[in-house]
C-alpha positions as CSV (number, residue, x, y, z in Angstrom):
1,M,-0.4,-0.2,-0.1
2,G,2.8,2.6,0.6
3,K,4.0,2.6,-2.6
4,I,0.5,3.3,-4.0
5,N,-0.2,6.2,-1.4
6,D,3.4,7.7,-3.0
7,L,2.1,7.3,-7.1
8,K,-1.2,8.8,-5.6
9,E,1.2,11.4,-3.9
10,Q,3.1,12.3,-6.7
11,A,-0.5,12.6,-9.1
12,L,-2.0,14.8,-6.7
13,A,1.4,17.2,-6.6
14,T,1.6,16.8,-10.5
15,L,-2.2,18.2,-10.6
16,R,-1.3,20.9,-8.6
17,G,-2.0,24.4,-9.4
18,K,-3.2,22.9,-12.5
19,W,-7.1,21.0,-12.0
20,G,-8.8,23.8,-13.5
21,S,-7.2,22.8,-17.0
22,F,-7.5,18.8,-16.1
23,V,-11.2,19.6,-15.3
24,G,-10.9,21.5,-18.2
25,L,-9.9,18.8,-20.0
26,T,-11.8,16.3,-18.7
27,F,-14.9,18.3,-19.3
28,I,-14.8,18.5,-23.1
29,Y,-13.7,15.1,-23.7
30,V,-17.0,13.9,-22.4
31,L,-18.3,16.7,-23.9
32,L,-17.5,15.3,-27.1
33,Y,-18.0,11.3,-26.3
34,C,-21.6,12.3,-25.6
35,L,-21.8,14.0,-28.6
36,A,-20.4,11.2,-30.9
37,S,-22.4,8.9,-28.7
38,V,-26.2,10.4,-30.1
39,L,-24.8,10.8,-33.0
40,A,-23.7,7.4,-33.2
41,E,-28.0,6.3,-31.2
42,F,-29.6,8.4,-33.8
43,G,-30.3,6.3,-36.0
44,T,-32.5,3.7,-33.2
45,I,-34.6,6.8,-33.9
46,F,-35.8,5.4,-36.9
47,K,-36.0,1.3,-36.8
48,G,-38.9,0.2,-37.6
49,S,-40.7,2.9,-39.8
50,S,-40.4,4.0,-42.8
51,F,-37.1,6.2,-43.2
52,T,-34.4,3.7,-43.8
53,T,-32.5,5.9,-45.6
54,L,-31.8,8.1,-42.8
55,T,-31.4,4.3,-40.7
56,L,-28.8,3.1,-42.6
57,V,-27.0,7.1,-42.9
58,F,-27.1,7.2,-39.4
59,T,-25.6,3.9,-38.3
60,M,-22.9,4.7,-40.9
61,I,-22.4,7.9,-39.0
62,G,-22.4,6.3,-36.0
63,G,-20.4,3.9,-36.7
64,V,-17.7,6.0,-38.7
65,L,-17.7,8.5,-35.0
66,T,-17.3,5.7,-33.1
67,F,-14.0,4.4,-34.3
68,A,-13.1,8.0,-35.8
69,F,-13.5,8.6,-31.0
70,I,-10.7,6.0,-30.7
71,P,-7.7,8.6,-30.7
72,M,-8.8,11.1,-28.5
73,Q,-9.3,8.0,-26.1
74,F,-5.2,8.3,-26.5
75,G,-5.4,11.1,-27.2
76,Y,-7.1,11.8,-23.4
77,V,-3.7,9.3,-21.7
78,V,-1.7,11.5,-23.3
79,A,-2.3,14.9,-22.1
80,H,-1.3,13.1,-18.9
81,L,2.0,11.8,-19.5
82,H,2.8,14.7,-21.2
83,S,2.1,17.5,-18.3
84,S,4.1,14.9,-16.3
85,R,6.8,15.1,-17.9
86,Q,6.9,18.7,-18.3
87,D,4.9,19.6,-14.9
88,L,2.6,22.1,-17.4
89,P,-1.0,22.5,-17.4
90,A,-3.5,20.5,-19.1
91,D,-3.9,20.6,-22.6
92,I,-6.4,21.2,-24.8
93,S,-4.7,20.2,-27.9
94,D,-3.6,17.3,-26.2
95,L,-6.5,15.3,-27.3
96,F,-6.2,15.4,-30.6
97,F,-2.9,13.9,-30.4
98,G,-3.3,11.2,-32.0
99,Y,-5.2,12.0,-35.2
100,K,-1.8,12.9,-36.7
101,R,-1.5,8.4,-37.0
102,F,-4.8,7.8,-37.0
103,W,-4.2,4.6,-38.6
104,K,-1.3,3.5,-36.1
105,V,-3.5,4.7,-33.1
106,L,-6.2,3.0,-34.3
107,G,-4.9,-0.5,-35.3
108,T,-2.9,-0.1,-31.6
109,M,-6.5,0.4,-29.9
110,L,-8.8,-2.0,-31.7
111,L,-6.3,-4.7,-31.6
112,Q,-5.3,-4.0,-27.5
113,V,-9.3,-4.3,-27.6
114,L,-9.7,-7.3,-30.0
115,A,-7.1,-9.3,-27.6
116,I,-8.8,-8.4,-24.1
117,I,-12.6,-9.8,-25.7
118,G,-10.9,-12.9,-27.3
119,G,-9.5,-13.5,-23.5
120,M,-13.1,-13.0,-22.2
121,I,-14.1,-15.0,-24.6
122,L,-12.3,-18.3,-24.1
123,F,-11.9,-17.6,-20.7
124,V,-13.4,-14.7,-18.4
125,I,-10.1,-14.9,-16.3
126,P,-8.0,-15.0,-18.8
127,G,-10.0,-12.3,-20.3
128,I,-8.4,-10.1,-16.9
129,I,-5.3,-11.1,-16.6
130,L,-4.6,-9.4,-20.7
131,S,-7.1,-5.7,-19.3
132,F,-4.3,-5.5,-16.2
133,A,-1.5,-6.8,-19.5
134,Y,-2.3,-4.4,-21.7
135,A,-3.7,-2.0,-19.5
136,I,-1.0,1.1,-21.0
137,V,-0.3,0.1,-24.5
138,P,-1.6,3.7,-25.2
139,L,2.1,5.2,-22.9
140,V,3.9,2.3,-24.9
141,L,2.7,3.4,-27.9
142,R,3.1,6.6,-26.7
143,D,6.7,6.1,-26.4
144,N,7.1,4.2,-29.1
145,P,5.6,5.1,-32.3
146,E,8.0,2.5,-34.4
147,L,7.1,-0.3,-32.9
148,S,3.9,-2.8,-34.7
149,A,0.1,-2.2,-33.0
150,V,1.7,-5.8,-32.2
151,E,4.5,-5.5,-30.5
152,V,3.6,-2.0,-28.5
153,L,1.2,-5.0,-26.3
154,Q,4.3,-7.7,-26.3
155,K,6.4,-4.7,-25.0
156,S,3.3,-3.4,-22.4
157,R,2.4,-7.6,-21.1
158,M,6.7,-7.6,-20.4
159,M,6.5,-3.9,-19.0
160,M,3.5,-4.9,-16.4
161,K,5.4,-9.0,-16.0
162,G,4.9,-9.0,-11.9
163,H,3.1,-5.9,-12.0
164,K,-0.6,-6.5,-12.6
165,W,-1.7,-6.9,-9.0
166,E,0.1,-4.1,-7.8
167,L,-2.2,-2.0,-10.6
168,F,-5.0,-4.4,-10.0
169,F,-4.4,-2.4,-6.4
170,L,-4.2,1.3,-7.6
171,Y,-7.6,0.7,-9.5
172,L,-9.0,-0.9,-6.5
173,S,-8.3,2.1,-4.6
174,F,-10.2,4.4,-5.9
175,I,-13.4,2.7,-5.6
176,G,-14.1,4.8,-2.5
177,W,-14.0,7.6,-4.8
178,A,-15.7,7.1,-7.3
179,I,-18.7,5.8,-4.7
180,L,-18.5,9.5,-3.2
181,C,-19.2,10.6,-6.9
182,I,-22.1,9.1,-7.4
183,F,-23.9,11.5,-5.1
184,T,-22.2,14.3,-6.4
185,L,-24.7,13.2,-10.2
186,F,-20.6,12.3,-11.4
187,I,-19.7,16.0,-11.5
188,G,-17.1,14.7,-9.3
189,Y,-15.4,12.2,-11.8
190,L,-14.1,15.6,-13.6
191,W,-12.0,15.4,-10.6
192,L,-12.1,11.2,-10.4
193,A,-10.7,10.1,-13.9
194,P,-7.7,13.1,-13.8
195,Y,-6.6,11.3,-10.6
196,M,-6.9,8.6,-11.6
197,Q,-5.1,8.5,-14.8
198,M,-2.7,10.8,-13.9
199,T,-1.5,8.2,-10.7
200,E,-1.3,5.6,-14.2
201,V,0.4,7.5,-15.6
202,K,3.4,7.7,-11.9
203,F,3.0,3.7,-12.5
204,Y,3.7,4.2,-16.0
205,E,6.5,5.9,-15.3
206,M,7.8,3.3,-12.2
207,I,7.7,0.6,-14.1
208,R,9.3,1.9,-17.2
209,A,12.1,2.9,-15.0
210,E,12.7,-0.7,-13.5
211,F,12.0,-2.0,-17.1
212,E,14.8,-0.4,-19.1
213,G,16.9,-0.5,-16.5
214,E,16.8,-4.0,-16.5
215,T,17.2,-4.3,-19.3
216,E,20.4,-1.7,-20.4
217,E,21.1,-4.9,-17.3
218,Y,21.2,-7.2,-19.7
219,E,22.4,-5.3,-22.8
220,T,25.5,-4.8,-20.4
221,V,26.1,-8.3,-19.8
222,E,25.7,-9.6,-23.4
223,E,28.3,-7.2,-24.5
224,N,30.9,-8.3,-22.1
225,T,29.1,-11.8,-22.7
226,L,30.4,-11.4,-25.9
227,I,33.8,-9.3,-25.5
228,E,34.8,-12.2,-23.1
229,E,34.2,-14.7,-26.1
230,E,35.7,-12.7,-28.6
231,E,38.8,-12.6,-26.2
232,I,38.7,-16.4,-25.9
233,S,38.3,-16.8,-29.4
234,A,41.9,-14.7,-30.4
235,D,43.8,-15.9,-27.1
236,V,43.3,-19.8,-29.2
237,T,43.6,-17.6,-32.9
238,E,47.1,-17.7,-31.2
């Protein structure tokens, strides 16, 4: 629990003095999501009526908007990562960051969802495990744009090895706040969402540093081993 508290304190420290920008960011994100959802469901109004053309049009619009909104979900996560690293207020333009590499972001995020759904279909427990293994996919993608969608998921799974329970308990620690937000008619989520997302960013930064440290150590060992093998080979040749 000590590590979880440390991460949450780091998140609050980053958000201090920036709450207004993050509440605004979350409000715009939720508003756009609601507008997209309303338009996506608008075609159901005409179901069972003679307006078959309108039904088709709005169904198509709904499908397009559903996919088009995925990069914005990515952008919301990225906004917190950028703020954490640069110690700056939330930048609304970061919401649209994913549209710079639309197909890459869309493909990776869809693969993440499909992998989790696939696990759920086979057995519920594997699906839950995969949801934690791939929880940091947007952050891994942001830091590794050169990787393919499959490679991003693989790296997320490797980084999360030994950390899934930590993330589970981290999410669990917010349940009390989530329940309290219900009594605010969900308005409190405008503050809770940035708090949770920033804490997850701090969690990612922690395991990223650990993962990169282990990778560098492994590469050093590999390099030393190669040098030793070359020296032995040279001695034998002589």
